[in-house]
C-alpha positions in Angstrom: -55.5 15.6 117.5 -59.8 16.3 119.6 -63.0 15.3 117.9 -65.4 17.7 118.1 -68.6 15.5 118.4 -72.0 18.4 118.4 -75.1 17.4 120.1 -78.8 18.7 118.3 -81.4 18.0 121.0 -84.6 18.4 120.4 -86.2 18.8 124.0 -89.1 20.4 124.3 -89.2 20.5 128.1 -85.8 21.0 130.9 -85.1 18.7 132.2 -86.1 16.4 129.1 -85.5 12.5 128.6 -84.3 13.4 125.6 -81.5 16.0 126.5 -80.4 13.1 129.4 -80.4 10.2 126.3 -78.4 12.9 124.1 -75.9 13.6 127.3 -75.5 9.5 128.1 -74.4 9.5 124.3 -72.0 11.9 124.1 -71.2 10.5 127.0 -70.2 7.0 125.9 -69.2 8.4 122.3 -66.2 10.7 124.3 -65.2 7.8 126.4 -65.0 5.2 123.1 -63.0 8.3 121.2 -60.5 8.1 124.5 -60.4 4.6 124.0 -59.2 5.0 120.7 -56.3 7.2 121.3 -57.9 10.3 120.6 -59.2 13.2 122.5 -63.2 14.5 121.8 -64.9 18.0 123.1 -69.1 18.3 123.1 -70.5 21.1 122.1 -74.4 20.7 122.7 -76.8 22.3 120.4 -80.3 22.8 122.3 -82.9 23.8 119.3 -85.7 24.9 121.6 -83.4 28.1 123.3 -83.5 28.4 119.0 -86.9 28.1 118.0 -88.2 31.2 117.6 -85.1 31.8 115.9 -85.8 29.6 113.4 -89.6 30.7 113.1 -87.9 34.5 111.9 -85.6 32.6 109.5 -88.1 30.3 107.8 -90.3 33.5 107.8 -87.9 36.0 106.3 -86.9 34.4 102.7 -84.7 31.6 105.3 -81.8 34.5 106.0 -81.0 33.1 109.1 -80.7 35.2 112.2 -77.1 35.3 114.2 -77.6 32.4 116.5 -79.0 29.9 113.9 -76.1 31.4 110.9 -73.7 30.3 114.7 -75.0 26.9 115.2 -75.4 26.1 111.4 -71.0 27.2 111.6 -70.9 24.8 114.7 -72.5 21.7 112.9 -70.2 22.9 109.6 -67.1 22.2 111.4 -68.0 19.7 113.4 -66.2 16.3 112.7 -68.9 14.5 114.2 -73.3 14.8 115.1 -74.8 12.9 117.2 -79.0 13.5 116.1 -81.9 12.9 119.4 -85.5 14.6 118.6 -88.3 13.2 121.1 -91.3 11.6 118.5 -94.6 13.5 117.6 -96.9 12.0 115.3 -95.0 9.2 114.8 -92.2 11.3 113.1 -89.6 13.6 114.3 -90.0 16.8 116.0 -90.9 19.7 113.9 -88.8 21.8 115.4 -85.7 18.9 114.8 -87.2 19.0 110.9 -86.7 22.8 111.6 -83.2 23.5 112.3 -82.9 20.7 109.4 -84.2 22.7 107.1 -81.9 26.2 107.7 -78.3 24.1 106.8 -76.6 23.9 103.9 -77.4 21.7 101.8 -74.1 20.0 101.3 -73.0 20.6 105.4 -72.8 17.5 106.7 -72.1 15.1 103.4 -69.8 13.0 104.2 -70.0 13.2 107.9 -70.6 10.7 110.5 -73.6 10.7 112.2 -75.8 9.0 115.0 -78.9 9.2 115.2 -81.7 8.9 118.2 -85.6 9.1 119.4 -87.2 9.5 122.7 -91.5 8.6 123.3 -93.6 7.8 125.9 -94.2 4.1 124.7 -91.8 1.6 122.6 -94.3 1.4 120.0 -92.4 4.6 118.1 -89.2 2.9 117.8 -89.2 2.4 113.9 -89.4 6.3 113.7 -85.1 6.1 113.7 -85.2 3.7 110.3 -88.5 5.2 108.9 -87.9 8.8 109.3 -85.1 9.4 110.7 -82.5 7.2 108.2 -83.9 8.3 105.9 -83.3 12.4 106.3 -80.2 12.3 106.9 -79.2 9.6 103.9 -81.2 12.2 101.9 -77.9 14.4 102.9 -75.4 12.5 102.2 -74.6 11.9 105.9 -72.8 9.0 107.2 -75.4 7.2 109.9 -73.8 4.5 111.0 -75.3 1.9 111.9 -76.9 0.8 115.4 -79.6 4.2 116.0 -81.0 4.8 120.1 -84.0 4.4 120.9 -85.4 5.4 124.0 -89.3 4.5 125.7 -90.1 5.7 129.1 -89.8 2.8 130.6 -86.0 2.6 129.7 -84.9 4.5 131.9 -84.7 2.9 135.1 -87.0 0.8 134.1 -87.0 -3.5 133.4 -85.3 -1.9 129.6 -82.2 0.2 131.4 -80.1 -2.4 130.7 -80.6 -3.8 127.2 -80.7 0.8 126.2 -77.0 1.0 127.9 -76.5 -1.6 125.5 -77.3 0.0 122.3 -75.4 3.0 123.6 -72.4 1.8 123.9 -72.8 0.0 120.8 -74.2 3.5 118.5 -71.0 4.9 120.6 -68.7 2.8 119.8 -69.7 3.0 115.6 -69.9 6.8 115.9 -66.0 6.8 117.8 -64.3 4.5 115.1 -66.2 6.2 112.2 -64.5 10.3 113.9 -61.5 8.8 114.5 -60.7 6.5 111.2 -61.8 9.5 109.7 -58.4 10.7 109.8 -57.3 12.7 106.8 -60.5 12.2 104.9 -62.5 14.1 107.2 -60.2 17.2 106.8 -60.5 16.7 102.9 -64.4 16.2 103.8 -64.5 19.5 106.4 -62.5 21.9 103.2 -65.7 20.4 100.5 -68.2 21.6 103.8 -66.1 24.9 103.7 -67.0 26.1 99.8 -70.4 25.9 100.7 -70.2 28.6 103.3 -69.7 31.3 100.1 -66.6 30.4 98.5 -66.8 29.0 95.2 -65.3 25.7 94.9 -62.9 26.1 92.3 -61.3 28.6 94.7 -61.2 25.7 97.5 -58.0 23.7 96.9 -59.3 19.4 96.7 -57.0 17.6 99.0 -56.5 14.8 97.0 -55.0 17.2 94.5 -53.0 18.9 97.3 -51.2 15.6 97.8 -50.3 14.9 94.4 -49.1 18.1 93.8 -46.8 16.8 97.0 -45.3 14.2 95.5 -44.0 15.3 92.1 
């Protein structure tokens, strides 16, 4: 089975340290999933490319543009999400929050999520636990214990080795969560799909389906 990993990256420049960290995390998660006997595919959503569409969606009563709708569908269908944002004013970026705001409320409930952030100085590292973790906990995502913060000095500087260790640990936690999901992950996806215009009563709960097969 191939696990679908979706990467949300909110870097504003090109290239950006945010995208660099996102790519390193995606590579590490793919390696860790493979080490557990599964395959993984990665799809990156560059939120910078959706900036205009997100603004249009937010100012037209929440009606998503085709590009925003496609991105939402991609996230809903994922097995796991890697979310990486630059730090602005001691929190996640406005662009990052705009995308989270247009997601369906149940779209990532129970989904494994790895949170990460970049900034110019290590003084902003608490953003992981003070901003990102509460945000995804509110959406009832299954946030892995290790978040990854990278300051400018962590890329090629004295902190690069420690950053590598954090990336490896977080990737291992996400890979374990994704592979362990198994049938439970299928049931969770069925529930998320019910939000996409299908009422809950029209979707057979997976546990009920299994119970019916045993009769």
